[in-house]
C-alpha positions, -999 to 999 in steps of 0.1 A, spaced: -90 255 193 -65 283 197 -44 290 166 -6 292 172 -7 330 171 -34 330 198 -17 306 223 -15 325 256 20 337 265 22 316 297 15 284 276 36 291 245 70 279 260 53 246 271 36 241 238 68 247 218 88 224 241 61 197 238 62 200 200 100 194 201 95 165 225 70 148 202 91 154 171 121 138 189 101 109 204 85 100 171 112 111 146 86 134 130 85 169 116 51 181 129 43 218 132 20 232 158 -13 243 142 -34 246 173 -39 241 210 -70 226 226 -82 220 262 -62 250 274 -88 275 282 -89 268 320 -51 267 324 -43 299 343 -6 292 352 21 270 338 37 267 372 19 235 382 12 202 362 -15 205 336 -28 188 304 -35 203 270 -41 190 235 -18 198 206 -30 199 170 -1 189 149 4 187 111 32 174 90 19 184 56 2 151 49 -14 141 82 -28 161 111 -31 146 145 -42 156 180 -20 146 210 -31 150 246 -1 159 267 6 160 304 30 188 312 50 189 345 70 221 349 105 217 363 121 251 368 126 266 333 121 231 317 92 207 313 86 170 315 60 155 292 39 123 290 13 112 265 -22 110 280 -45 82 267 -81 94 266 -108 67 267 -131 87 243 -114 119 231 -137 148 221 -115 153 191 -103 123 172 -65 116 171 -63 118 133 -78 150 118 -84 168 86 -60 197 83 -73 227 103 -90 255 84 -60 278 82 -38 249 69 -64 232 48 -63 254 17 -25 250 14 -28 213 20 -54 209 -7 -33 229 -32 -3 206 -25 -24 175 -29 -39 188 -62 -3 196 -75 8 160 -67 -21 145 -86 -25 172 -113 -15 148 -140 -42 123 -130 -68 150 -130 -59 161 -165 -59 125 -176 -94 121 -163 -106 151 -182 -89 140 -214 -103 105 -212 -137 112 -199 -143 142 -221 -181 149 -219 -186 130 -187 -203 152 -159 -175 144 -135 -149 158 -159 -168 190 -164 -173 195 -127 -135 192 -122 -129 218 -149 -152 242 -130 -130 239 -100 
């Protein structure tokens, strides 16, 4: 997987346009967190496929996209893979995971404190306190 800052210059416009297309098509607010299956794409002047790793803060997904260049624009289609190498729903990527976990803990912080207060000496409560 190529992180957003490592996406090759010749693929960056197509990746950003595909992100906008997906967000418009699905009324979502994904951000691009990676690009897969793009190592062999040498030029963006002819049709090609790549995978986008997208996160919206709660869910990360992988979308395989067919890109057809049309002058300075692009046309996109979703590609159905019979058995994808990477599943369509993902854990947040490593660079995003830490922030995602922090946000999840903040959301559920009250419950965690409640568990510690109620369980007291229980080993599970002490292991949480060590975190």
